C-alpha positions in Angstrom: -20.7 14.9 70.8 -22.6 12.5 68.6 -21.6 8.9 68.2 -20.5 9.5 64.5 -18.3 12.4 65.6 -16.7 10.3 68.3 -15.9 7.5 65.8 -14.4 9.9 63.3 -12.2 11.5 66.0 -11.1 8.2 67.4 -10.1 6.8 63.9 -8.6 10.1 62.7 -10.9 10.1 59.7 -11.4 13.4 57.9 -14.6 14.1 56.1 -14.3 14.5 52.3 -15.6 18.1 52.6 -12.8 19.1 54.8 -10.2 18.8 51.9 -9.5 22.5 51.2 -6.3 22.3 49.2 -6.1 21.9 45.4 -6.6 18.4 43.9 -3.5 16.2 43.7 -1.6 16.3 40.3 -2.2 13.2 38.3 0.8 10.9 38.2 3.0 11.2 35.1 2.3 8.9 32.3 4.4 7.6 29.4 1.4 7.6 27.0 2.2 9.8 24.0 -0.5 11.7 22.1 -1.6 10.3 18.8 0.1 13.1 16.8 -0.2 11.2 13.4 -3.8 10.3 13.6 -4.9 13.9 12.8 -2.5 14.1 9.9 -3.9 10.8 8.4 -7.5 11.9 8.8 -6.7 15.4 7.3 -5.0 13.6 4.3 -8.1 11.4 3.8 -10.2 14.6 3.8 -8.0 16.3 1.3 -8.2 13.3 -1.1 -12.0 13.1 -0.6 -12.3 16.8 -1.4 -10.2 16.4 -4.6 -7.4 18.6 -3.3 -4.6 16.0 -3.3 -4.1 15.9 -7.1 -0.5 15.9 -8.1 0.9 15.1 -4.6 3.2 12.3 -3.7 1.8 8.8 -4.6 3.4 7.0 -1.6 2.9 8.7 1.7 4.1 7.1 5.0 3.1 7.7 8.6 5.0 6.2 11.5 2.3 5.5 14.1 2.6 4.7 17.8 1.1 1.6 19.4 -2.7 1.9 19.4 -2.8 4.8 16.9 -4.1 2.7 14.0 -7.1 1.7 16.2 -7.6 5.4 17.0 -7.6 6.3 13.3 -10.2 3.6 12.6 -12.3 4.8 15.5 -12.3 8.4 14.2 -13.3 7.2 10.8 -16.2 5.2 12.2 -17.5 8.4 13.7 -17.8 10.0 10.3 -19.9 7.6 8.2 -19.4 9.6 4.9 -15.6 9.7 5.2 -15.4 6.1 6.4 -17.3 4.9 3.3 -15.1 7.0 1.0 -11.8 5.6 2.5 -13.0 2.0 2.4 -14.2 2.4 -1.2 -11.7 4.8 -2.8 -8.4 5.0 -0.8 -5.8 2.3 -0.9 -3.6 2.1 2.1 -1.3 -0.5 3.7 -0.7 -1.0 7.4 2.3 -2.9 8.8 1.1 -4.0 12.3 4.6 -5.1 13.3 6.2 -1.8 12.8 3.0 0.4 13.2 3.6 2.0 9.8 0.7 3.2 7.6 1.2 3.9 3.9 -1.4 5.8 1.8 -1.1 4.9 -1.9 -2.2 7.4 -4.6 -1.0 5.8 -7.9 -0.4 8.0 -11.0 -2.2 7.6 -14.3 1.0 6.2 -15.9 1.2 3.7 -13.0 -2.4 2.5 -13.5 -2.2 2.2 -17.3 1.0 0.3 -17.1 -0.5 -2.2 -14.6 -3.5 -2.6 -16.8 -1.3 -3.5 -19.8 0.8 -6.0 -17.8 -2.3 -7.5 -16.2 -4.1 -7.9 -19.5 -1.0 -9.6 -21.1 -0.8 -12.2 -18.3 -4.6 -12.8 -18.5 -4.2 -13.5 -22.3 -1.5 -16.0 -21.6 -3.6 -17.7 -19.0 -6.6 -17.7 -21.4 -4.5 -19.6 -24.0 -3.6 -22.2 -21.4 -7.3 -22.6 -20.4 -8.2 -23.6 -23.9 -6.4 -27.0 -23.5 -7.8 -30.2 -22.0 -5.0 -31.1 -19.6 -4.5 -30.4 -15.9 -2.8 -27.2 -16.6 -5.9 -26.0 -18.3 -8.1 -26.9 -15.4 -5.7 -25.1 -13.0 -5.5 -21.9 -15.2 -9.3 -21.8 -15.3 -9.2 -21.2 -11.5 -6.8 -18.3 -11.7 -8.0 -14.7 -12.0 -6.6 -11.2 -11.7 -7.7 -9.4 -8.6 -5.9 -6.0 -9.0 -5.7 -4.4 -5.5 -7.8 -6.9 -3.5 -6.9 -6.5 0.2 -4.5 -9.0 1.7 -4.4 -9.6 5.4 -1.4 -11.3 7.1 -1.1 -12.5 10.7 1.7 -11.0 12.7 4.1 -13.4 14.4 4.3 -13.3 18.3 1.2 -11.1 18.4 -2.5 -11.6 19.4 -4.5 -13.6 16.8 -6.5 -10.6 15.9 -3.4 -8.5 15.0 -3.1 -8.3 11.2 -1.1 -6.4 8.7 -3.0 -5.1 5.6 -1.8 -4.6 2.0 -3.4 -3.5 -1.2 -0.9 -4.3 -4.0 -0.9 -2.8 -7.4 -1.9 -6.1 -9.1 -2.3 -9.7 -8.0 -3.4 -13.1 -9.4 -5.4 -15.5 -7.2 -6.4 -19.1 -7.5 -10.1 -19.7 -6.4 -9.0 -22.0 -3.6 -6.0 -20.1 -2.3 -5.9 -17.9 0.8 -3.3 -15.6 -0.8 -2.4 -14.6 -4.3 0.4 -16.5 -6.0 1.7 -13.5 -8.0 1.9 -9.9 -6.9 3.0 -7.0 -9.1 4.2 -3.6 -7.7 5.1 -0.5 -9.8 7.8 1.5 -7.9 9.1 5.0 -8.0 10.9 7.4 -5.7 10.0 6.8 -2.1 8.4 3.4 -2.8 11.4 2.0 -4.6 13.4 2.2 -1.4 10.7 0.1 0.4 10.1 -2.5 -2.3 12.7 -5.0 -0.9 11.0 -5.0 2.5 7.5 -5.1 0.9 8.4 -8.2 -1.2 9.8 -9.8 1.9 6.6 -9.2 3.9 4.5 -10.6 1.1 6.6 -13.8 0.7 7.5 -14.5 4.3 4.3 -13.4 6.1 2.3 -15.7 3.7 4.7 -18.6 4.5 5.6 -18.6 0.9 2.0 -19.0 -0.3 2.8 -15.9 -2.3 5.2 -17.4 -4.8 6.7 -14.4 -6.6 6.7 -10.6 -6.3 7.4 -8.6 -9.5 8.7 -4.9 -9.3 8.6 -2.6 -12.3 10.5 0.6 -11.6 9.5 3.5 -13.8 11.2 6.3 -11.8 13.6 7.2 -14.6 17.3 7.7 -14.0 19.1 11.0 -14.6 17.6 14.0 -16.4 16.3 13.0 -19.8 16.7 9.2 -19.2 13.8 6.9 -19.9 15.3 3.8 -18.3 12.9 1.4 -16.6 13.8 -1.7 -14.7 12.5 -5.1 -13.6 13.0 -6.9 -10.3 11.8 -10.4 -9.2 11.7 -11.9 -5.7 11.1 -15.5 -4.7 11.6 -17.7 -1.6 14.0 -20.6 -1.1 14.7 -22.9 1.8 18.3 -22.8 3.0 19.8 -25.6 5.1 21.9 -24.3 7.9 23.5 -25.6 11.1 20.6 -24.3 13.1 18.0 -25.9 10.8 16.1 -24.9 7.7 15.4 -21.3 7.0 12.9 -19.7 4.6 14.6 -16.7 2.9 13.8 -14.2 0.2 16.1 -14.1 -2.8 16.0 -11.3 -5.4 16.5 -13.3 -8.5 16.4 -10.3 -10.8 17.7 -7.1 -9.4 16.9 -3.8 -11.1 17.7 -5.1 -14.6 16.7 -2.7 -17.4 13.9 -3.6 -19.8 14.0 -0.1 -21.3 17.2 1.9 -21.9 17.9 5.6 -21.4 16.6 6.4 -24.9 13.3 4.5 -24.3 14.2 1.4 -26.4 13.7 -2.3 -25.3 16.8 -3.9 -24.1 18.0 -7.5 -24.8 16.9 -8.7 -21.4 14.7 -11.9 -21.7 11.8 -10.1 -19.9 9.4 -11.3 -17.2 9.2 -15.1 -17.0 6.6 -16.8 -14.8 5.7 -20.4 -14.4 2.0 -21.5 -14.2 2.8 -23.0 -10.8 3.7 -19.5 -9.5 0.0 -18.7 -9.4 -0.9 -20.6 -6.3 0.6 -22.2 -3.2 2.4 -25.6 -3.5 -0.6 -27.6 -2.3 -2.6 -26.5 -5.3 0.1 -26.9 -8.0 1.2 -30.5 -7.6 -0.6 -31.7 -10.6 0.5 -28.8 -12.7 4.2 -29.4 -11.9 3.8 -33.2 -12.4 2.1 -32.7 -15.8 4.9 -30.3 -17.1 4.9 -26.7 -15.9 3.9 -24.1 -18.5 5.8 -20.8 -18.9 4.2 -17.3 -19.1 6.5 -14.8 -20.8 6.2 -11.0 -21.2 9.1 -9.8 -23.4 10.9 -6.5 -22.9 9.2 -5.4 -26.2 5.8 -5.9 -24.5 6.8 -4.2 -21.3 8.1 -1.2 -23.2 5.0 -1.1 -25.3 2.7 -0.9 -22.3 4.9 1.7 -20.6 5.2 3.9 -23.6 1.5 3.7 -24.4 0.7 4.8 -20.8 3.1 7.7 -21.0 1.8 8.8 -24.4 -1.8 8.7 -23.2 -1.0 11.0 -20.2 1.1 13.3 -22.3 -1.7 13.8 -24.8 -4.2 14.8 -22.1 -6.2 17.8 -23.3 -5.7 16.9 -27.0 -7.6 13.6 -27.1 -11.0 13.2 -28.6 -14.1 14.2 -26.6 -17.7 15.4 -27.0 -18.5 19.1 -27.5 -21.9 20.2 -26.4 -24.0 22.2 -28.9 -24.1 26.0 -28.2 -26.7 27.0 -25.6 -26.9 23.6 -23.9 -26.5 24.0 -20.1 -25.4 21.3 -17.7 -27.2 20.8 -14.4 -25.6 18.8 -11.6 -27.4 17.7 -8.4 -26.4 19.7 -5.3 -23.9 17.8 -3.3 -25.1 16.2 0.0 -23.4 16.6 2.4 -21.8 19.9 1.3 -18.0 20.3 0.7 -16.4 18.5 3.6 -12.8 19.7 3.6 -12.8 23.0 5.4 -10.0 25.4 4.6 -8.7 25.4 8.2 -8.4 21.6 8.0 -6.3 21.9 4.8 -4.2 24.6 6.4 -3.7 22.5 9.5 -2.5 19.5 7.4 0.0 21.7 5.4 1.4 23.2 8.6 1.8 19.7 10.2 3.6 18.5 7.1 5.9 21.6 7.2 6.8 21.0 10.9 7.4 17.2 10.3 9.8 18.0 7.4 11.7 20.5 9.5 12.0 18.0 12.4 13.4 15.4 10.0 15.8 17.8 8.3 17.0 19.1 11.7 17.7 15.5 12.9 19.1 14.2 9.5 21.3 16.5 7.5 21.0 14.1 4.5 17.3 14.4 4.4 15.8 15.9 1.3 12.1 17.0 1.3 10.7 15.8 -2.0 7.1 16.9 -1.6 4.6 18.4 0.9 3.2 14.9 1.4 6.4 13.1 1.8 6.3 10.5 4.5 8.4 10.2 7.6 11.5 8.3 6.7 12.7 5.3 8.6 
């Protein structure tokens, strides 16, 4: 017997090659598969291929821990899709609750925002024409539409951030966050607007001064009612110390009635000092704050004009090519990306998700194929 064989025998060591049974079963794990990541990527591909037209403008996905990173990892593997998502798709991510929202605003939504944003810009332009400190301040404020906002998450690693792309925002050149944020709400989004306003105001430590909500999801059948909401922060003194809280100063007050006429509500009133954090507005307040007012008549005008433009689609003026003129487009590179099986897979996943929710919640009502997972 060799020396090696003797040592193995004495120490009761079995050679690796002598394991003849099947490998041991891996220990059970609590790690859940990233079931939502595939749905999110499939939705992005649908949008990129132009096949998401007419679907729900506010689609939520409840992710699991680490799934957002998985989505970004998959996007980075597809340079074309990654570029399209970053450039064309608006989405929010609540890192505290692991909730992702894909925004697909309607034409009425975008045209209304443009009108409101332009009216505020005109008011600021008038103030800029002065020679006082208010004029100097107003010269530093600009509309930023859907510029991305990143907020740190309390009690989380420093690199953990939530991401938002609001409908409209106004930023001071020296401010980390916008002072004024405007959101147009409807359907699913209306239910989330209270929390969204709270996140903007509290996660920015009140650097965001005011959040404005315009609800254009009309009431009952035939109603054209539209409402205004406004949120701000206030410090409350309690027995346990001071607390920063969000207060809804204006709660769903109609600026347009059921027949589509302006109401007698005073409209949207903002102060110039709303457009930046307190550290940048001291001189403005001291010199006499300036008011920016958008009347209910103006708000109705912008909304009605937006609706009218969309309603007349197909009858508006456009060029007509002379007979015999042919159009030549460059061939697309890369070719069509959204394969039919991807689209079918997404639709099937949506159907199953809706069924799971309806089975668990008898009050659930499936509003569209792209409806998000409710809370």
